[in-house]
C-alpha positions in Angstrom: 100.5 75.7 144.8 101.2 78.6 147.2 103.4 76.6 149.6 105.6 75.3 146.8 105.9 78.7 145.2 106.9 80.1 148.7 109.6 77.4 149.1 111.0 78.4 145.6 111.0 82.0 146.5 112.6 81.5 149.9 115.4 79.4 148.4 116.2 82.0 145.7 119.5 83.7 146.6 121.3 84.6 143.3 119.2 86.0 140.4 121.9 87.7 138.3 120.3 91.2 138.5 122.1 94.6 138.4 122.9 95.9 141.8 122.8 99.2 143.8 123.0 100.1 147.4 119.9 100.5 149.6 120.2 103.4 152.0 116.8 103.6 153.8 116.3 101.7 157.0 113.0 99.8 157.4 111.4 98.1 160.4 108.7 95.5 160.4 106.5 94.4 163.3 105.1 90.9 163.7 102.5 89.4 166.0 102.3 85.7 165.0 104.9 83.0 164.5 104.7 79.6 162.7 107.6 77.3 163.0 108.2 74.8 160.2 110.7 72.3 159.0 111.5 71.2 155.5 113.2 68.0 154.5 114.7 67.0 151.1 114.9 63.3 150.4 116.9 61.6 147.7 116.3 57.9 147.1 114.3 57.7 150.4 117.3 59.2 152.3 117.1 62.6 154.0 119.8 64.7 152.4 119.0 68.2 153.7 116.8 69.7 156.3 116.0 73.3 157.2 114.1 75.1 160.0 111.9 78.0 159.1 109.9 80.5 161.2 107.2 82.4 159.3 106.4 85.7 160.9 103.0 87.4 160.3 101.8 90.9 161.2 98.7 91.8 163.0 97.9 94.1 160.1 99.8 94.9 156.9 100.7 93.4 153.5 104.0 91.8 154.4 105.4 88.8 156.1 108.8 87.5 157.2 110.7 84.3 157.1 113.6 83.3 159.4 115.8 80.4 158.4 118.5 78.7 160.4 121.6 77.6 158.5 123.6 75.9 161.3 126.1 74.2 158.9 127.1 77.6 157.5 127.1 79.3 160.9 124.6 81.8 159.6 121.0 82.8 160.0 118.9 84.6 157.3 115.8 86.7 157.6 113.6 87.6 154.6 110.8 90.2 154.4 108.2 90.0 151.6 106.7 93.5 151.3 103.8 93.6 148.9 103.3 97.4 149.2 106.9 98.2 148.3 107.0 95.1 146.0 110.4 94.0 147.5 111.9 90.9 149.0 114.7 91.8 151.4 117.0 89.1 152.7 119.2 89.8 155.7 122.2 87.5 156.6 123.7 87.4 160.1 127.3 86.0 160.1 129.7 86.3 163.1 131.9 88.5 161.0 129.4 90.5 159.0 125.8 91.8 158.6 124.8 92.0 154.9 121.7 91.8 152.8 120.1 91.9 149.4 116.9 93.3 148.1 115.0 92.0 145.0 112.1 93.2 142.9 109.4 90.9 144.2 107.4 90.9 140.9 110.5 89.5 139.1 111.0 86.9 141.8 107.4 85.8 141.7 107.5 85.7 137.9 110.4 83.2 138.1 108.5 81.1 140.7 105.3 81.1 138.7 107.3 80.0 135.6 108.6 77.1 137.6 105.1 76.1 138.5 103.6 76.6 135.0 103.2 73.0 134.0 99.5 73.0 134.9 97.8 70.4 136.9 94.8 69.6 139.1 94.1 69.9 142.8 91.3 68.0 144.5 89.9 67.8 148.0 89.9 64.2 149.2 87.4 64.7 152.1 89.8 63.4 154.6 90.4 65.4 157.8 92.8 65.3 160.7 94.0 67.5 163.6 97.5 69.0 163.4 98.6 70.9 166.6 94.9 71.2 167.5 93.8 72.7 164.1 91.3 70.9 161.9 92.9 70.2 158.5 91.5 69.1 155.1 93.5 67.0 152.8 94.1 68.0 149.1 96.0 66.1 146.5 97.7 67.7 143.5 98.9 66.2 140.3 100.9 67.9 137.6 101.1 67.3 133.9 104.7 66.2 134.2 103.9 63.5 136.6 104.4 65.2 139.9 102.2 64.4 142.9 101.6 66.2 146.3 99.6 65.8 149.4 98.7 68.9 151.3 96.9 69.4 154.6 95.3 72.9 155.0 93.4 74.5 157.9 90.9 77.3 157.8 91.4 77.9 161.6 94.4 80.2 161.0 93.7 83.5 159.4 96.7 84.8 157.5 94.7 85.6 154.4 95.9 89.2 154.2 99.2 87.8 153.1 97.8 85.4 150.5 95.3 88.0 149.1 98.2 90.3 148.5 100.1 87.5 146.9 97.2 86.6 144.6 96.6 90.2 143.6 100.2 90.7 142.7 100.8 87.4 140.9 98.8 87.9 137.8 100.2 84.7 136.2 98.7 82.5 138.9 95.7 81.7 136.8 98.0 79.9 134.3 98.4 77.1 136.8 94.8 76.0 135.8 93.8 74.8 139.2 91.7 76.2 142.1 93.8 77.3 145.0 92.1 76.4 148.4 91.8 79.0 151.0 93.5 78.6 154.4 97.0 77.9 155.7 98.9 74.7 154.9 100.2 72.7 157.9 101.8 69.7 156.1 103.0 69.1 152.6 104.6 66.1 150.9 105.7 66.5 147.3 107.0 63.7 145.0 108.3 65.4 141.8 108.4 62.0 139.9 105.1 60.7 141.3 104.1 59.1 144.6 106.1 55.9 143.7 109.3 57.9 143.2 112.0 57.9 145.8 112.7 61.6 145.9 110.4 63.9 147.9 110.2 67.2 149.7 108.3 67.5 153.1 107.2 70.7 154.9 105.6 70.4 158.4 104.4 73.0 160.8 105.8 72.2 164.2 104.6 75.1 166.4 102.1 78.0 166.2 102.4 81.1 168.4 99.6 83.6 167.8 100.8 86.1 170.4 104.6 86.4 170.0 105.5 90.0 169.1 108.8 90.5 167.4 110.3 92.8 164.8 112.9 92.9 162.1 115.0 96.0 161.3 117.3 96.6 158.4 119.4 98.9 160.5 123.1 98.0 160.6 123.0 95.9 157.4 124.8 96.6 154.2 122.1 95.9 151.6 122.5 95.6 147.9 119.5 96.2 145.7 119.4 93.7 142.8 117.2 94.8 139.8 
């Protein structure tokens, strides 16, 4: 599931690779913003929540993710560049600006491995409107008992990102399920089945289709992890 794989990739911070210093400055321009929150529940109690902003370009095989970490007093920005095959994470802290860069193919290989249990995804036929976008419901079951409900819209066209993702991630076919087209607006996942008390939620809260912004690596000390 694309959304679950993305959440795994975004949460990856320490991979134990060899490091070197990145000297080249890069700048990425974005046109669209999608704001989302994620909640982690343990025994039906919210234990952790995070706010994300997904950034999409008008054209180009890359996208960005901004994450607020209020408790740590730090914000992070990640750029997934499919042409360069890199994931660059920038961290803003009051006392420093630092970052790390990963080989995207290795990161996605780890994410795919975590999703390799196999399973089935079905369209239920249910529809609803989320923020004015018509969404279709899909349910997913995995061989290890996991269950998820996903609401996907075809009214938002960020397919250049997902097409690049699918082309790069050759192991995606090992999931043995048909991935629906479109952009997910809501997701609820129960790792132990729908009757379980642990779950993860991801919900889109705001969509801005004309919100130009950019991310530059200038001024950051970036370590390349191979």
